[in-house]
PDB file of N, CA, C and O in Angstrom:
ATOM      1  N   UNK A   1      18.969 -14.175 -19.216  1.00  0.00           N
ATOM      2  CA  UNK A   1      19.367 -14.993 -18.005  1.00  0.00           C
ATOM      3  C   UNK A   1      18.347 -15.686 -17.882  1.00  0.00           C
ATOM      4  O   UNK A   1      18.331 -16.550 -17.005  1.00  0.00           O
ATOM      5  N   UNK A   2      17.636 -15.562 -18.421  1.00  0.00           N
ATOM      6  CA  UNK A   2      16.762 -17.205 -18.313  1.00  0.00           C
ATOM      7  C   UNK A   2      17.044 -18.112 -19.862  1.00  0.00           C
ATOM      8  O   UNK A   2      17.357 -18.019 -21.049  1.00  0.00           O
ATOM      9  N   UNK A   3      16.680 -18.952 -18.833  1.00  0.00           N
ATOM     10  CA  UNK A   3      15.855 -20.284 -20.126  1.00  0.00           C
ATOM     11  C   UNK A   3      15.203 -20.260 -20.722  1.00  0.00           C
ATOM     12  O   UNK A   3      14.462 -19.377 -20.289  1.00  0.00           O
ATOM     13  N   UNK A   4      14.614 -20.785 -21.968  1.00  0.00           N
ATOM     14  CA  UNK A   4      13.766 -21.577 -21.866  1.00  0.00           C
ATOM     15  C   UNK A   4      12.856 -22.225 -22.318  1.00  0.00           C
ATOM     16  O   UNK A   4      12.894 -22.352 -23.542  1.00  0.00           O
ATOM     17  N   UNK A   5      11.951 -22.743 -21.753  1.00  0.00           N
ATOM     18  CA  UNK A   5      10.886 -23.703 -21.687  1.00  0.00           C
ATOM     19  C   UNK A   5      10.648 -24.560 -23.170  1.00  0.00           C
ATOM     20  O   UNK A   5      10.748 -23.830 -24.156  1.00  0.00           O
ATOM     21  N   UNK A   6      10.473 -25.403 -23.338  1.00  0.00           N
ATOM     22  CA  UNK A   6       9.774 -25.953 -25.083  1.00  0.00           C
ATOM     23  C   UNK A   6       8.681 -25.092 -25.287  1.00  0.00           C
ATOM     24  O   UNK A   6       8.433 -24.515 -26.346  1.00  0.00           O
ATOM     25  N   UNK A   7       8.133 -25.031 -24.402  1.00  0.00           N
ATOM     26  CA  UNK A   7       6.555 -23.492 -25.197  1.00  0.00           C
ATOM     27  C   UNK A   7       7.198 -22.686 -25.360  1.00  0.00           C
ATOM     28  O   UNK A   7       6.828 -22.031 -26.335  1.00  0.00           O
ATOM     29  N   UNK A   8       8.642 -22.063 -24.592  1.00  0.00           N
ATOM     30  CA  UNK A   8       8.666 -21.053 -25.546  1.00  0.00           C
ATOM     31  C   UNK A   8       8.865 -19.931 -24.158  1.00  0.00           C
ATOM     32  O   UNK A   8       9.297 -18.810 -24.424  1.00  0.00           O
ATOM     33  N   UNK A   9       8.501 -20.311 -22.534  1.00  0.00           N
ATOM     34  CA  UNK A   9       8.036 -19.790 -21.819  1.00  0.00           C
ATOM     35  C   UNK A   9       9.438 -19.862 -21.111  1.00  0.00           C
ATOM     36  O   UNK A   9      10.100 -20.896 -21.019  1.00  0.00           O
ATOM     37  N   UNK A  10       9.937 -18.199 -20.448  1.00  0.00           N
ATOM     38  CA  UNK A  10      10.798 -18.615 -19.864  1.00  0.00           C
ATOM     39  C   UNK A  10      10.833 -18.627 -18.720  1.00  0.00           C
ATOM     40  O   UNK A  10      10.018 -18.035 -18.012  1.00  0.00           O
ATOM     41  N   UNK A  11      12.254 -19.637 -18.104  1.00  0.00           N
ATOM     42  CA  UNK A  11      12.331 -20.531 -17.558  1.00  0.00           C
ATOM     43  C   UNK A  11      14.448 -20.587 -16.263  1.00  0.00           C
ATOM     44  O   UNK A  11      15.524 -21.186 -16.266  1.00  0.00           O
ATOM     45  N   UNK A  12      13.633 -19.392 -15.399  1.00  0.00           N
ATOM     46  CA  UNK A  12      15.291 -19.175 -13.796  1.00  0.00           C
ATOM     47  C   UNK A  12      15.221 -19.952 -14.048  1.00  0.00           C
ATOM     48  O   UNK A  12      14.192 -20.485 -14.463  1.00  0.00           O
ATOM     49  N   UNK A  13      16.868 -20.698 -13.865  1.00  0.00           N
ATOM     50  CA  UNK A  13      17.324 -22.156 -12.876  1.00  0.00           C
ATOM     51  C   UNK A  13      17.305 -21.603 -11.912  1.00  0.00           C
ATOM     52  O   UNK A  13      17.021 -20.406 -11.957  1.00  0.00           O
ATOM     53  N   UNK A  14      17.608 -22.253 -10.582  1.00  0.00           N
ATOM     54  CA  UNK A  14      18.122 -21.509  -9.121  1.00  0.00           C
ATOM     55  C   UNK A  14      19.425 -21.492  -9.161  1.00  0.00           C
ATOM     56  O   UNK A  14      19.960 -21.521  -8.052  1.00  0.00           O
ATOM     57  N   UNK A  15      20.082 -21.457 -10.027  1.00  0.00           N
ATOM     58  CA  UNK A  15      21.621 -21.039 -10.078  1.00  0.00           C
ATOM     59  C   UNK A  15      21.409 -19.382 -10.719  1.00  0.00           C
ATOM     60  O   UNK A  15      21.936 -18.315 -10.406  1.00  0.00           O
ATOM     61  N   UNK A  16      20.391 -19.749 -11.742  1.00  0.00           N
ATOM     62  CA  UNK A  16      20.036 -18.023 -11.780  1.00  0.00           C
ATOM     63  C   UNK A  16      19.942 -17.260 -10.700  1.00  0.00           C
ATOM     64  O   UNK A  16      20.720 -16.336 -10.465  1.00  0.00           O
ATOM     65  N   UNK A  17      18.705 -17.692  -9.759  1.00  0.00           N
ATOM     66  CA  UNK A  17      17.986 -16.884  -9.752  1.00  0.00           C
ATOM     67  C   UNK A  17      19.198 -16.472  -8.051  1.00  0.00           C
ATOM     68  O   UNK A  17      19.334 -15.476  -7.341  1.00  0.00           O
ATOM     69  N   UNK A  18      19.768 -17.762  -8.061  1.00  0.00           N
ATOM     70  CA  UNK A  18      21.079 -17.257  -6.827  1.00  0.00           C
ATOM     71  C   UNK A  18      22.167 -15.989  -7.011  1.00  0.00           C
ATOM     72  O   UNK A  18      22.773 -15.326  -6.169  1.00  0.00           O
ATOM     73  N   UNK A  19      22.152 -15.947  -8.303  1.00  0.00           N
ATOM     74  CA  UNK A  19      23.367 -15.063  -8.617  1.00  0.00           C
ATOM     75  C   UNK A  19      22.587 -13.701  -9.225  1.00  0.00           C
ATOM     76  O   UNK A  19      23.275 -12.683  -9.295  1.00  0.00           O
ATOM     77  N   UNK A  20      21.490 -13.645  -9.573  1.00  0.00           N
ATOM     78  CA  UNK A  20      20.708 -12.404  -9.676  1.00  0.00           C
ATOM     79  C   UNK A  20      20.392 -11.651  -8.482  1.00  0.00           C
ATOM     80  O   UNK A  20      20.430 -10.427  -8.360  1.00  0.00           O
ATOM     81  N   UNK A  21      20.008 -12.697  -7.434  1.00  0.00           N
ATOM     82  CA  UNK A  21      19.944 -12.232  -5.909  1.00  0.00           C
ATOM     83  C   UNK A  21      21.104 -11.660  -5.042  1.00  0.00           C
ATOM     84  O   UNK A  21      21.150 -10.662  -4.322  1.00  0.00           O
ATOM     85  N   UNK A  22      22.349 -12.949  -5.450  1.00  0.00           N
ATOM     86  CA  UNK A  22      23.253 -11.784  -5.183  1.00  0.00           C
ATOM     87  C   UNK A  22      23.715 -10.662  -5.923  1.00  0.00           C
ATOM     88  O   UNK A  22      23.755  -9.621  -5.267  1.00  0.00           O
ATOM     89  N   UNK A  23      24.128 -10.577  -7.288  1.00  0.00           N
ATOM     90  CA  UNK A  23      23.503  -8.999  -8.111  1.00  0.00           C
ATOM     91  C   UNK A  23      22.983  -8.156  -7.356  1.00  0.00           C
ATOM     92  O   UNK A  23      23.284  -6.987  -7.597  1.00  0.00           O
ATOM     93  N   UNK A  24      22.342  -8.336  -6.571  1.00  0.00           N
ATOM     94  CA  UNK A  24      21.044  -7.446  -6.632  1.00  0.00           C
ATOM     95  C   UNK A  24      21.473  -7.130  -5.056  1.00  0.00           C
ATOM     96  O   UNK A  24      20.589  -6.533  -4.441  1.00  0.00           O
ATOM     97  N   UNK A  25      22.572  -7.402  -4.362  1.00  0.00           N
ATOM     98  CA  UNK A  25      22.901  -7.139  -3.156  1.00  0.00           C
ATOM     99  C   UNK A  25      21.532  -7.826  -1.877  1.00  0.00           C
ATOM    100  O   UNK A  25      21.373  -7.023  -0.958  1.00  0.00           O
ATOM    101  N   UNK A  26      20.878  -8.753  -1.791  1.00  0.00           N
ATOM    102  CA  UNK A  26      19.587  -9.335  -1.545  1.00  0.00           C
ATOM    103  C   UNK A  26      20.608 -10.270  -0.228  1.00  0.00           C
ATOM    104  O   UNK A  26      21.484 -11.095  -0.489  1.00  0.00           O
ATOM    105  N   UNK A  27      20.230  -9.895   0.968  1.00  0.00           N
ATOM    106  CA  UNK A  27      20.632 -10.090   1.654  1.00  0.00           C
ATOM    107  C   UNK A  27      20.382 -11.722   2.087  1.00  0.00           C
ATOM    108  O   UNK A  27      19.230 -12.125   1.926  1.00  0.00           O
ATOM    109  N   UNK A  28      21.328 -12.633   2.595  1.00  0.00           N
ATOM    110  CA  UNK A  28      21.749 -14.566   2.209  1.00  0.00           C
ATOM    111  C   UNK A  28      19.758 -15.110   2.614  1.00  0.00           C
ATOM    112  O   UNK A  28      18.831 -15.410   1.861  1.00  0.00           O
ATOM    113  N   UNK A  29      19.848 -15.021   3.881  1.00  0.00           N
ATOM    114  CA  UNK A  29      18.916 -15.534   4.460  1.00  0.00           C
ATOM    115  C   UNK A  29      17.348 -14.949   3.440  1.00  0.00           C
ATOM    116  O   UNK A  29      16.822 -15.775   2.695  1.00  0.00           O
ATOM    117  N   UNK A  30      16.864 -13.759   3.521  1.00  0.00           N
ATOM    118  CA  UNK A  30      16.097 -13.129   2.424  1.00  0.00           C
ATOM    119  C   UNK A  30      16.025 -14.529   0.639  1.00  0.00           C
ATOM    120  O   UNK A  30      15.065 -15.182   0.228  1.00  0.00           O
ATOM    121  N   UNK A  31      17.552 -14.442   0.058  1.00  0.00           N
ATOM    122  CA  UNK A  31      17.445 -14.608  -0.870  1.00  0.00           C
ATOM    123  C   UNK A  31      17.021 -16.081  -0.542  1.00  0.00           C
ATOM    124  O   UNK A  31      16.583 -16.668  -1.532  1.00  0.00           O
ATOM    125  N   UNK A  32      17.051 -16.925   0.780  1.00  0.00           N
ATOM    126  CA  UNK A  32      17.277 -18.683   0.966  1.00  0.00           C
ATOM    127  C   UNK A  32      15.439 -18.684   0.880  1.00  0.00           C
ATOM    128  O   UNK A  32      14.692 -19.520   0.370  1.00  0.00           O
ATOM    129  N   UNK A  33      15.154 -17.532   1.523  1.00  0.00           N
ATOM    130  CA  UNK A  33      13.600 -17.347   1.494  1.00  0.00           C
ATOM    131  C   UNK A  33      12.581 -17.354   0.335  1.00  0.00           C
ATOM    132  O   UNK A  33      11.434 -17.800   0.303  1.00  0.00           O
ATOM    133  N   UNK A  34      13.364 -16.696  -0.662  1.00  0.00           N
ATOM    134  CA  UNK A  34      12.877 -16.569  -1.719  1.00  0.00           C
ATOM    135  C   UNK A  34      13.415 -18.015  -3.297  1.00  0.00           C
ATOM    136  O   UNK A  34      12.870 -18.328  -4.356  1.00  0.00           O
ATOM    137  N   UNK A  35      14.419 -18.371  -2.741  1.00  0.00           N
ATOM    138  CA  UNK A  35      14.427 -19.476  -3.341  1.00  0.00           C
ATOM    139  C   UNK A  35      13.824 -20.580  -2.936  1.00  0.00           C
ATOM    140  O   UNK A  35      13.993 -21.523  -3.709  1.00  0.00           O
ATOM    141  N   UNK A  36      13.041 -20.850  -1.797  1.00  0.00           N
ATOM    142  CA  UNK A  36      12.433 -21.806  -1.297  1.00  0.00           C
ATOM    143  C   UNK A  36      11.138 -21.276  -2.043  1.00  0.00           C
ATOM    144  O   UNK A  36      10.562 -22.141  -2.702  1.00  0.00           O
ATOM    145  N   UNK A  37      10.602 -20.068  -2.057  1.00  0.00           N
ATOM    146  CA  UNK A  37       9.333 -20.046  -2.306  1.00  0.00           C
ATOM    147  C   UNK A  37       9.198 -20.695  -3.871  1.00  0.00           C
ATOM    148  O   UNK A  37       8.382 -21.534  -4.252  1.00  0.00           O
ATOM    149  N   UNK A  38      10.194 -20.072  -4.593  1.00  0.00           N
ATOM    150  CA  UNK A  38      10.798 -20.475  -6.082  1.00  0.00           C
ATOM    151  C   UNK A  38      10.616 -21.689  -6.762  1.00  0.00           C
ATOM    152  O   UNK A  38      10.046 -21.867  -7.838  1.00  0.00           O
ATOM    153  N   UNK A  39      11.364 -22.818  -5.746  1.00  0.00           N
ATOM    154  CA  UNK A  39      11.071 -24.223  -5.687  1.00  0.00           C
ATOM    155  C   UNK A  39       9.675 -24.530  -5.702  1.00  0.00           C
ATOM    156  O   UNK A  39       9.176 -25.475  -6.314  1.00  0.00           O
ATOM    157  N   UNK A  40       9.019 -23.629  -4.949  1.00  0.00           N
ATOM    158  CA  UNK A  40       7.698 -24.510  -4.626  1.00  0.00           C
ATOM    159  C   UNK A  40       6.754 -24.536  -5.502  1.00  0.00           C
ATOM    160  O   UNK A  40       5.791 -25.288  -5.653  1.00  0.00           O
ATOM    161  N   UNK A  41       7.223 -23.413  -6.203  1.00  0.00           N
ATOM    162  CA  UNK A  41       6.136 -23.127  -6.968  1.00  0.00           C
ATOM    163  C   UNK A  41       6.321 -23.400  -8.917  1.00  0.00           C
ATOM    164  O   UNK A  41       5.642 -22.962  -9.845  1.00  0.00           O
ATOM    165  N   UNK A  42       7.405 -24.201  -8.899  1.00  0.00           N
ATOM    166  CA  UNK A  42       7.903 -24.834 -10.084  1.00  0.00           C
ATOM    167  C   UNK A  42       7.335 -25.408 -10.771  1.00  0.00           C
ATOM    168  O   UNK A  42       6.968 -25.217 -11.930  1.00  0.00           O
ATOM    169  N   UNK A  43       7.143 -26.669  -9.642  1.00  0.00           N
ATOM    170  CA  UNK A  43       5.536 -27.477 -10.018  1.00  0.00           C
ATOM    171  C   UNK A  43       4.978 -26.884 -11.074  1.00  0.00           C
ATOM    172  O   UNK A  43       5.181 -27.088 -12.271  1.00  0.00           O
ATOM    173  N   UNK A  44       4.007 -25.870 -10.357  1.00  0.00           N
ATOM    174  CA  UNK A  44       2.761 -25.076 -11.032  1.00  0.00           C
ATOM    175  C   UNK A  44       3.112 -24.573 -11.746  1.00  0.00           C
ATOM    176  O   UNK A  44       2.244 -24.418 -12.605  1.00  0.00           O
ATOM    177  N   UNK A  45       4.163 -24.054 -12.031  1.00  0.00           N
ATOM    178  CA  UNK A  45       4.828 -23.442 -13.095  1.00  0.00           C
ATOM    179  C   UNK A  45       4.658 -24.263 -14.842  1.00  0.00           C
ATOM    180  O   UNK A  45       4.071 -23.952 -15.878  1.00  0.00           O
ATOM    181  N   UNK A  46       5.738 -25.692 -14.298  1.00  0.00           N
ATOM    182  CA  UNK A  46       6.276 -26.247 -15.203  1.00  0.00           C
ATOM    183  C   UNK A  46       4.572 -26.957 -16.042  1.00  0.00           C
ATOM    184  O   UNK A  46       4.412 -27.129 -17.251  1.00  0.00           O
ATOM    185  N   UNK A  47       3.688 -27.197 -15.095  1.00  0.00           N
ATOM    186  CA  UNK A  47       2.426 -27.359 -15.319  1.00  0.00           C
ATOM    187  C   UNK A  47       1.336 -26.194 -16.186  1.00  0.00           C
ATOM    188  O   UNK A  47       0.535 -26.635 -17.010  1.00  0.00           O
ATOM    189  N   UNK A  48       1.390 -25.275 -16.002  1.00  0.00           N
ATOM    190  CA  UNK A  48       0.867 -23.658 -15.970  1.00  0.00           C
ATOM    191  C   UNK A  48       1.333 -23.738 -17.674  1.00  0.00           C
ATOM    192  O   UNK A  48       0.444 -23.813 -18.521  1.00  0.00           O
ATOM    193  N   UNK A  49       2.930 -23.714 -18.114  1.00  0.00           N
ATOM    194  CA  UNK A  49       3.483 -23.997 -19.028  1.00  0.00           C
ATOM    195  C   UNK A  49       3.359 -24.520 -20.029  1.00  0.00           C
ATOM    196  O   UNK A  49       3.356 -23.997 -21.143  1.00  0.00           O
ATOM    197  N   UNK A  50       3.161 -26.374 -19.567  1.00  0.00           N
ATOM    198  CA  UNK A  50       2.258 -27.468 -20.467  1.00  0.00           C
ATOM    199  C   UNK A  50       1.320 -26.973 -20.487  1.00  0.00           C
ATOM    200  O   UNK A  50       1.066 -27.042 -21.689  1.00  0.00           O
ATOM    201  N   UNK A  51       0.377 -26.384 -19.969  1.00  0.00           N
ATOM    202  CA  UNK A  51      -0.927 -25.906 -20.373  1.00  0.00           C
ATOM    203  C   UNK A  51      -1.042 -24.977 -21.204  1.00  0.00           C
ATOM    204  O   UNK A  51      -2.210 -25.032 -21.589  1.00  0.00           O
ATOM    205  N   UNK A  52      -0.497 -24.114 -21.737  1.00  0.00           N
ATOM    206  CA  UNK A  52      -0.781 -22.947 -22.156  1.00  0.00           C
ATOM    207  C   UNK A  52      -0.043 -23.838 -24.103  1.00  0.00           C
ATOM    208  O   UNK A  52      -0.497 -24.023 -25.232  1.00  0.00           O
ATOM    209  N   UNK A  53       1.215 -24.081 -23.376  1.00  0.00           N
ATOM    210  CA  UNK A  53       1.055 -24.847 -25.103  1.00  0.00           C
ATOM    211  C   UNK A  53       0.809 -26.002 -25.673  1.00  0.00           C
ATOM    212  O   UNK A  53       1.255 -26.405 -26.747  1.00  0.00           O
ATOM    213  N   UNK A  54      -0.571 -27.028 -24.266  1.00  0.00           N
ATOM    214  CA  UNK A  54      -0.908 -27.824 -25.336  1.00  0.00           C
ATOM    215  C   UNK A  54      -2.601 -26.556 -26.052  1.00  0.00           C
ATOM    216  O   UNK A  54      -3.263 -26.661 -27.084  1.00  0.00           O
ATOM    217  N   UNK A  55      -2.664 -25.854 -25.257  1.00  0.00           N
ATOM    218  CA  UNK A  55      -4.199 -24.587 -25.566  1.00  0.00           C
ATOM    219  C   UNK A  55      -3.963 -23.886 -26.944  1.00  0.00           C
ATOM    220  O   UNK A  55      -4.608 -23.477 -27.909  1.00  0.00           O
ATOM    221  N   UNK A  56      -2.575 -23.983 -26.455  1.00  0.00           N
ATOM    222  CA  UNK A  56      -2.005 -22.977 -28.132  1.00  0.00           C
ATOM    223  C   UNK A  56      -2.180 -24.129 -29.200  1.00  0.00           C
ATOM    224  O   UNK A  56      -2.786 -23.890 -30.245  1.00  0.00           O
ATOM    225  N   UNK A  57      -1.472 -25.807 -28.850  1.00  0.00           N
ATOM    226  CA  UNK A  57      -1.525 -26.329 -30.149  1.00  0.00           C
ATOM    227  C   UNK A  57      -3.346 -26.891 -30.828  1.00  0.00           C
ATOM    228  O   UNK A  57      -3.813 -27.043 -31.957  1.00  0.00           O
ATOM    229  N   UNK A  58      -3.845 -27.032 -29.532  1.00  0.00           N
ATOM    230  CA  UNK A  58      -5.457 -27.035 -29.566  1.00  0.00           C
ATOM    231  C   UNK A  58      -5.963 -26.093 -30.394  1.00  0.00           C
ATOM    232  O   UNK A  58      -6.635 -26.512 -31.336  1.00  0.00           O
ATOM    233  N   UNK A  59      -5.842 -25.172 -30.305  1.00  0.00           N
ATOM    234  CA  UNK A  59      -6.002 -23.421 -30.662  1.00  0.00           C
ATOM    235  C   UNK A  59      -5.315 -24.210 -32.593  1.00  0.00           C
ATOM    236  O   UNK A  59      -6.093 -24.694 -33.414  1.00  0.00           O
ATOM    237  N   UNK A  60      -3.823 -24.098 -32.798  1.00  0.00           N
ATOM    238  CA  UNK A  60      -3.709 -23.887 -33.761  1.00  0.00           C
ATOM    239  C   UNK A  60      -4.371 -25.379 -34.430  1.00  0.00           C
ATOM    240  O   UNK A  60      -4.235 -25.442 -35.652  1.00  0.00           O
ATOM    241  N   UNK A  61      -4.798 -26.114 -34.033  1.00  0.00           N
ATOM    242  CA  UNK A  61      -5.451 -27.751 -34.512  1.00  0.00           C
ATOM    243  C   UNK A  61      -6.550 -27.312 -35.487  1.00  0.00           C
ATOM    244  O   UNK A  61      -6.812 -27.643 -36.643  1.00  0.00           O
ATOM    245  N   UNK A  62      -7.344 -26.080 -34.245  1.00  0.00           N
ATOM    246  CA  UNK A  62      -8.687 -25.480 -34.315  1.00  0.00           C
ATOM    247  C   UNK A  62      -8.818 -24.863 -35.454  1.00  0.00           C
ATOM    248  O   UNK A  62      -9.904 -24.978 -36.021  1.00  0.00           O
ATOM    249  N   UNK A  63      -8.070 -24.295 -35.896  1.00  0.00           N
ATOM    250  CA  UNK A  63      -7.650 -23.654 -36.673  1.00  0.00           C
ATOM    251  C   UNK A  63      -8.003 -24.089 -38.120  1.00  0.00           C
ATOM    252  O   UNK A  63      -8.921 -23.714 -38.849  1.00  0.00           O
ATOM    253  N   UNK A  64      -6.762 -25.210 -38.375  1.00  0.00           N
ATOM    254  CA  UNK A  64      -6.708 -25.774 -39.238  1.00  0.00           C
ATOM    255  C   UNK A  64      -8.059 -26.480 -39.677  1.00  0.00           C
ATOM    256  O   UNK A  64      -8.421 -26.493 -40.853  1.00  0.00           O
ATOM    257  N   UNK A  65      -8.595 -26.915 -38.911  1.00  0.00           N
ATOM    258  CA  UNK A  65      -9.869 -27.870 -38.917  1.00  0.00           C
ATOM    259  C   UNK A  65     -10.830 -26.566 -39.645  1.00  0.00           C
ATOM    260  O   UNK A  65     -11.592 -26.729 -40.598  1.00  0.00           O
ATOM    261  N   UNK A  66     -10.632 -25.557 -39.094  1.00  0.00           N
ATOM    262  CA  UNK A  66     -12.042 -24.802 -39.782  1.00  0.00           C
ATOM    263  C   UNK A  66     -11.616 -24.052 -40.969  1.00  0.00           C
ATOM    264  O   UNK A  66     -12.404 -23.297 -41.538  1.00  0.00           O
ATOM    265  N   UNK A  67     -10.241 -24.245 -41.427  1.00  0.00           N
ATOM    266  CA  UNK A  67      -9.867 -24.005 -42.754  1.00  0.00           C
ATOM    267  C   UNK A  67      -9.872 -25.162 -44.068  1.00  0.00           C
ATOM    268  O   UNK A  67     -10.084 -24.995 -45.269  1.00  0.00           O
ATOM    269  N   UNK A  68      -9.570 -26.295 -43.335  1.00  0.00           N
ATOM    270  CA  UNK A  68     -10.011 -27.486 -43.806  1.00  0.00           C
ATOM    271  C   UNK A  68     -11.138 -27.821 -44.356  1.00  0.00           C
ATOM    272  O   UNK A  68     -11.276 -28.248 -45.503  1.00  0.00           O
ATOM    273  N   UNK A  69     -12.292 -27.571 -43.254  1.00  0.00           N
ATOM    274  CA  UNK A  69     -14.247 -27.338 -43.055  1.00  0.00           C
ATOM    275  C   UNK A  69     -14.350 -26.545 -44.580  1.00  0.00           C
ATOM    276  O   UNK A  69     -14.885 -26.942 -45.616  1.00  0.00           O
ATOM    277  N   UNK A  70     -13.776 -25.538 -44.353  1.00  0.00           N
ATOM    278  CA  UNK A  70     -14.218 -24.045 -45.496  1.00  0.00           C
ATOM    279  C   UNK A  70     -14.032 -24.815 -46.719  1.00  0.00           C
ATOM    280  O   UNK A  70     -14.895 -24.880 -47.594  1.00  0.00           O
ATOM    281  N   UNK A  71     -12.858 -25.420 -46.778  1.00  0.00           N
ATOM    282  CA  UNK A  71     -12.516 -26.423 -48.180  1.00  0.00           C
ATOM    283  C   UNK A  71     -13.236 -26.797 -48.753  1.00  0.00           C
ATOM    284  O   UNK A  71     -13.450 -26.516 -49.932  1.00  0.00           O
ATOM    285  N   UNK A  72     -13.968 -27.738 -47.892  1.00  0.00           N
ATOM    286  CA  UNK A  72     -15.261 -28.817 -48.681  1.00  0.00           C
ATOM    287  C   UNK A  72     -15.984 -28.273 -48.340  1.00  0.00           C
ATOM    288  O   UNK A  72     -16.334 -29.333 -47.820  1.00  0.00           O
ATOM    289  N   UNK A  73     -16.933 -27.364 -47.944  1.00  0.00           N
ATOM    290  CA  UNK A  73     -18.440 -26.696 -47.812  1.00  0.00           C
ATOM    291  C   UNK A  73     -18.551 -26.290 -49.546  1.00  0.00           C
ATOM    292  O   UNK A  73     -19.558 -25.735 -49.987  1.00  0.00           O
TER     293      UNK A  73
END
């Protein structure tokens, strides 16, 4: 029930979250509070996902550099 970001990390849309909370029988006032917190967290989550992707790409590049250097030594 989640959508994967480009980095491959799962991302739950507001609509998906509201649906899951409704299916779980969470009271509307509590669901609204949960959605508000989730909305506030999304920019941080997006940045974290982007940083994780950059770190993964950097590690892949470093591994490639190491293997290429080994060929020239």
